[in-house]
C-alpha positions in Angstrom: 39.7 -39.9 -74.7 41.4 -37.2 -72.7 39.3 -34.5 -74.5 36.1 -36.4 -73.8 37.0 -36.6 -70.1 37.9 -33.0 -70.1 34.6 -32.0 -71.6 32.7 -34.1 -69.0 34.6 -32.5 -66.2 33.9 -29.0 -67.5 30.3 -29.9 -67.9 30.1 -31.3 -64.4 31.8 -28.2 -63.0 29.4 -25.9 -64.8 26.4 -28.0 -63.5 27.7 -27.8 -59.9 28.4 -24.1 -60.3 24.8 -23.5 -61.6 23.3 -25.5 -58.7 25.5 -23.6 -56.2 24.5 -20.3 -57.6 20.8 -21.2 -57.6 21.0 -22.3 -54.0 22.8 -19.0 -53.0 20.2 -17.0 -55.0 17.3 -18.9 -53.3 18.9 -18.3 -49.9 19.3 -14.6 -50.3 15.8 -14.3 -51.8 14.2 -16.1 -48.8 16.3 -14.1 -46.4 15.1 -10.8 -48.0 11.6 -12.0 -48.0 11.9 -12.9 -44.3 13.5 -9.5 -43.5 10.7 -7.8 -45.4 8.1 -9.8 -43.5 9.8 -8.8 -40.2 9.7 -5.2 -41.3 6.0 -5.4 -42.1 5.2 -7.3 -38.9 2.1 -6.1 -37.2 2.6 -3.9 -34.2 0.3 -3.1 -31.3 0.7 -0.1 -29.0 -0.3 0.0 -25.4 -0.5 3.5 -23.8 0.1 3.5 -20.1 0.5 6.2 -17.5 4.2 6.3 -16.5 4.6 4.6 -13.2 7.4 5.3 -10.7 7.3 1.8 -9.2 8.1 -1.6 -10.7 4.7 -2.1 -12.5 5.9 -0.5 -15.7 9.0 -2.7 -15.9 7.0 -5.9 -15.2 4.3 -5.0 -17.8 7.1 -4.7 -20.4 8.4 -8.2 -19.5 4.9 -9.6 -20.0 4.3 -8.0 -23.4 7.8 -8.9 -24.5 7.0 -12.6 -23.8 3.8 -12.2 -25.8 5.6 -10.6 -28.7 8.0 -13.5 -28.9 5.3 -16.1 -29.5 5.2 -17.0 -33.3 2.3 -15.4 -35.0 1.8 -12.7 -32.4 2.3 -9.0 -33.4 5.1 -7.0 -31.7 3.7 -5.1 -28.7 5.2 -1.7 -27.8 4.4 0.2 -24.6 4.1 4.0 -24.9 4.5 5.5 -21.4 3.3 9.0 -20.8 3.3 11.1 -17.6 0.2 11.7 -15.6 0.4 15.4 -16.5 0.7 14.7 -20.2 -1.8 11.9 -20.5 -4.8 13.8 -21.7 -2.7 16.0 -24.0 -1.0 13.1 -25.6 -4.3 11.3 -26.2 -5.8 14.5 -27.8 -2.7 14.8 -30.1 -2.9 11.1 -31.1 -6.6 11.4 -31.9 -6.1 14.5 -34.0 -3.3 12.7 -35.9 -5.2 9.4 -36.2 -2.4 7.6 -34.3 -4.3 6.4 -31.3 -2.7 3.4 -29.4 -4.5 0.1 -29.6 -5.0 -0.4 -25.8 -5.0 2.1 -22.9 -4.2 1.3 -19.3 -5.4 4.1 -17.0 -7.0 4.9 -13.7 -10.6 3.6 -13.5 -11.9 7.0 -12.7 -10.8 8.3 -16.2 -13.0 5.9 -18.1 -16.0 8.3 -18.4 -13.7 11.1 -19.6 -12.1 8.9 -22.3 -15.5 7.7 -23.4 -16.8 11.2 -23.7 -13.7 12.0 -25.9 -14.8 9.2 -28.3 -11.6 7.3 -27.6 -12.8 4.0 -26.1 -14.6 1.2 -28.0 -17.7 -0.5 -26.7 -16.7 -3.8 -25.1 -20.2 -4.9 -24.1 -20.1 -7.8 -26.6 -16.7 -8.9 -25.2 -17.7 -8.6 -21.5 -20.3 -11.4 -21.5 -22.1 -12.5 -18.4 -19.5 -15.2 -17.9 -16.6 -12.7 -18.0 -18.4 -10.2 -15.9 -18.8 -12.7 -13.0 -15.0 -13.0 -12.9 -14.7 -9.4 -11.5 -15.7 -7.8 -8.3 -19.0 -5.9 -8.7 -17.6 -2.4 -8.2 -14.6 -3.1 -10.3 -16.9 -4.0 -13.2 -19.1 -1.0 -12.5 -16.0 1.3 -13.0 -15.9 0.2 -16.6 -19.5 1.1 -17.4 -20.7 4.5 -18.7 -24.4 5.1 -19.3 -25.0 1.3 -19.2 -22.3 0.5 -21.7 -19.0 -1.3 -20.9 -15.9 0.4 -22.2 -13.1 -1.4 -20.4 -11.9 -4.4 -18.4 -11.0 -4.1 -14.7 -7.2 -4.6 -14.2 -5.9 -3.8 -10.7 -6.9 -2.5 -7.3 -4.2 -0.2 -5.8 -5.5 1.3 -2.5 -3.7 4.1 -0.6 -2.3 3.0 2.7 0.0 4.3 5.5 3.7 3.3 5.4 5.5 3.9 8.7 9.0 3.6 10.0 8.9 0.7 12.4 11.9 1.7 14.5 10.6 5.3 14.9 7.2 4.3 16.3 8.8 1.6 18.5 11.0 4.3 20.0 7.9 6.1 21.3 5.9 2.9 22.0 3.3 4.2 19.5 1.2 2.7 16.7 -0.8 4.3 13.9 -4.2 5.4 15.4 -7.5 4.6 13.7 -8.7 8.2 13.7 -7.2 11.3 12.0 -7.1 13.4 15.2 -5.0 10.8 16.9 -2.8 10.5 13.8 -2.1 14.3 13.9 -1.3 14.1 17.6 1.1 11.2 17.0 2.9 13.1 14.2 3.2 16.3 16.3 4.4 14.6 19.5 7.0 12.3 17.8 8.4 14.9 15.4 12.2 15.1 15.4 14.6 17.7 14.2 15.9 17.2 10.6 13.2 14.8 9.6 9.5 15.0 8.8 6.8 12.8 10.3 4.3 12.9 7.4 4.6 12.9 3.6 2.4 12.5 0.5 3.2 12.6 -3.2 2.0 15.8 -4.9 4.0 16.3 -8.1 1.5 14.3 -10.2 -2.1 15.5 -10.1 -3.6 12.0 -10.0 -1.5 11.1 -7.0 -2.5 14.1 -4.9 -6.1 13.8 -6.1 -6.4 10.2 -5.1 -4.8 10.4 -1.7 -6.8 13.6 -0.9 -10.1 12.0 -1.9 -9.3 9.0 0.3 -9.1 11.3 3.3 -12.2 13.3 2.1 -14.4 10.3 1.8 -13.2 9.1 5.2 -14.4 12.4 6.5 -17.8 11.8 5.1 -17.3 14.2 2.1 -17.5 13.7 -1.6 -16.6 15.7 -4.7 -19.9 17.6 -4.3 -19.4 18.3 -0.6 -15.9 19.4 0.1 -16.7 22.0 2.8 -18.6 20.0 5.5 -17.6 20.3 9.1 -15.5 17.1 9.1 -13.8 18.2 5.8 -12.9 21.5 7.5 -11.4 19.6 10.4 -9.2 17.7 7.8 -8.0 21.0 6.2 -7.2 22.4 9.6 -5.1 19.4 10.6 -3.3 19.4 7.2 -2.7 23.1 7.6 -1.2 22.6 11.0 1.1 19.9 9.7 2.2 22.3 7.1 2.8 25.2 9.5 4.4 23.1 12.3 7.0 21.5 10.0 5.5 18.0 10.3 5.4 18.0 6.5 8.2 19.1 4.2 7.4 21.8 1.7 9.3 19.6 -0.8 6.2 17.3 -1.1 4.8 19.6 -3.8 7.7 18.4 -6.0 7.6 14.7 -5.0 6.1 11.9 -7.1 5.6 8.4 -5.6 9.2 7.4 -6.2 10.6 10.6 -4.6 8.3 10.1 -1.5 9.4 6.4 -1.1 13.0 7.4 -1.5 12.7 9.9 1.3 10.9 7.4 3.4 13.4 4.6 2.8 16.2 6.9 3.9 14.4 7.9 7.1 13.9 11.5 6.0 10.1 10.9 6.2 8.8 8.7 8.9 5.2 8.2 7.8 3.8 8.3 4.3 0.5 7.9 2.5 1.0 6.2 -0.8 -0.3 3.5 -3.2 0.1 0.0 -2.0 2.2 -0.7 -5.1 4.8 1.6 -3.8 6.0 -1.4 -1.8 7.9 -2.4 -5.0 10.0 0.8 -4.7 10.9 0.0 -1.1 11.6 -3.7 -1.8 14.0 -2.7 -4.6 15.6 0.1 -2.7 19.4 -0.2 -1.9 18.9 1.4 1.5 15.9 0.1 3.5 14.4 1.3 6.8 12.3 -1.3 8.5 8.7 -0.4 7.7 5.1 -1.6 8.3 1.8 -0.9 6.6 -1.5 0.3 8.2 -4.9 1.6 7.1 -5.3 5.4 6.5 -6.9 7.0 9.6 -10.4 8.5 9.3 -12.4 11.4 10.7 -16.0 10.1 10.4 -15.7 6.4 9.3 -13.2 4.1 7.6 -13.9 4.2 3.9 -12.4 1.9 1.2 -12.1 3.5 -2.2 -11.7 1.3 -5.3 -8.5 2.9 -6.7 -6.8 1.1 -9.6 -6.5 0.7 -13.3 -8.8 -0.4 -16.2 -7.8 -1.6 -19.7 -9.7 -0.2 -22.7 -9.4 -0.7 -26.5 -9.5 2.4 -28.6 -11.9 3.1 -31.4 -9.2 2.7 -34.2 -7.5 -0.4 -32.8 -7.0 -3.7 -34.7 -9.9 -5.4 -33.0 -8.9 -9.1 -33.4 -5.3 -8.6 -32.4 -6.2 -6.2 -29.5 -8.7 -8.8 -28.1 -6.1 -11.5 -28.2 -3.7 -9.3 -26.3 -6.4 -8.3 -23.8 -7.2 -12.0 -23.3 -3.5 -12.6 -22.5 -3.1 -9.7 -20.1 -6.2 -10.5 -18.2 -5.8 -14.3 -18.1 -5.7 -15.8 -14.6 -2.1 -17.0 -14.8 -0.7 -13.7 -16.2 -2.7 -11.4 -14.0 -1.8 -13.4 -10.9 1.9 -13.0 -11.7 1.3 -9.3 -12.3 -0.3 -8.8 -8.9 2.4 -10.6 -7.1 5.2 -8.7 -8.8 3.7 -5.3 -8.7 2.2 -5.5 -5.2 -1.4 -4.7 -6.3 -4.6 -6.3 -5.1 -6.8 -8.4 -7.3 -10.1 -7.3 -8.8 -11.1 -10.9 -9.7 -13.6 -13.0 -7.8 -11.5 -16.1 -8.3 -8.2 -14.7 -7.1 -7.1 -13.0 -3.9 -3.6 -11.8 -3.0 -2.2 -9.9 -0.1 1.3 -8.6 -1.0 1.6 -6.7 2.3 0.8 -9.5 4.7 4.3 -9.7 6.1 4.3 -5.9 6.6 1.2 -5.8 8.7 -1.5 -5.5 6.0 -4.2 -7.8 7.3 -6.2 -10.2 5.2 -9.3 -8.5 6.8 -8.3 -5.2 5.2 -7.9 -7.0 1.8 -11.4 -8.5 2.2 -12.9 -5.2 3.1 -11.2 -3.5 0.2 -12.6 -6.2 -2.1 -16.1 -6.4 -0.7 -16.8 -2.9 0.8 -15.0 -0.6 -1.6 -16.9 2.2 -3.2 -16.3 4.1 -6.4 -15.2 7.7 -6.4 -17.6 10.0 -8.1 -16.5 9.8 -11.8 -17.4 12.4 -14.4 -16.7 13.0 -18.0 -14.9 16.2 -16.9 -12.5 14.2 -14.7 -9.4 15.8 -16.1 -10.7 19.3 -15.2 -11.6 18.1 -11.7 -8.2 16.6 -11.0 -6.6 19.8 -12.3 -8.6 21.8 -9.8 -7.9 19.6 -6.8 -4.2 19.3 -7.6 -3.7 23.1 -8.3 -5.5 24.2 -5.1 -3.7 21.7 -2.8 -0.3 22.5 -4.3 -1.0 26.2 -3.5 -2.2 25.3 0.0 0.8 23.2 1.0 3.3 25.6 -0.7 1.9 28.8 0.7 1.4 29.2 4.5 -0.7 32.3 4.0 -3.6 30.3 2.6 -6.0 29.3 5.3 -8.0 26.1 5.6 -11.2 28.2 5.1 -9.8 29.7 1.9 -8.7 26.4 0.4 -12.0 24.8 1.3 -13.8 27.6 -0.6 -11.5 27.4 -3.6 -11.9 23.7 -3.9 -15.7 23.8 -3.6 -16.1 26.5 -6.2 -13.6 25.0 -8.7 -14.8 21.4 -8.4 -18.4 22.5 -8.7 -17.7 24.4 -11.8 -15.6 21.5 -13.2 -18.4 19.0 -12.6 -20.8 21.3 -14.5 -18.3 21.8 -17.4 -19.2 20.0 -20.6 
């Protein structure tokens, strides 16, 4: 009897042991399969120009939320500098490692299309989708009648000014550039500078310069008109009279806003999204926002970003991500957190209202904005503008007449380059 019970107990122990071992084996097998599946998880890559403001940080938050949704691929953002953007894209194309989506300035769209990088999105941008965007914003995505991107943001250049400084003189930002130069000259103080722009990155200086050129009645093809010459002369005087710091040639948007927030620079021309730098700064000077003064007429340029899908991207997954990034709820949150303007017909925001940016300005920017001349040789054009202006502001021996001549010749040759 005892031997029978002993055998039953041994058998039961063996059975339980086998069951336990099978459970453990199954657990480890499923764990390994899950880990392997995670390792093989699809990944999408977004290439974006490195921003000095908070837009890059908030974009990462959005794509991280998207990545955490079950069934969605992991999304990684590849940030590149403005100066290295074209080079990086060329390297990626040669090595067949292009990102899936690209976020870049709208003026770059023709250049990227000419490089064979962007995919035709005409089938995606149906009539219903097209009506969701401002006319000129959509036009910035079209090259030779074909749509290659989706409008993303509007980020105009504006004037940031130290409120206390202007109150001290009982002054305000004039509407015309001549009055603006007079204000900067008459209120200049020792140890500080009354005017600053960001010049380290070529797209920054090109965009702010073209805003002033267009307001002087010029274009990329007419950079030496009488009004344009007046602009060069005023900028040259600001350089020579110490109204501008020579350091501006080494400043990006973040450096400029840092100098502004500390009171080192009293008035700055920068992207509206630079508000995010000031609002997140430890040391804040009270500031206000105004429109950029003009020489001939006030001009509103559509400056902002588009999103494109590359020719080698995973089409289905890229479209799903594009739908998410451009959905009304997500894009509204993006505008509000990065201080950009909307390019959608069904959504209007004014992030600078409390700082003096009027709703009328926002409406004019939406309804009257014009596109800068965009060419397939844009990268050569921006190189020419940035190089000549860096020389001009860094070397007092270069006259306004000389920089006008250099710009005209270099940009004309760049436009003709193929």
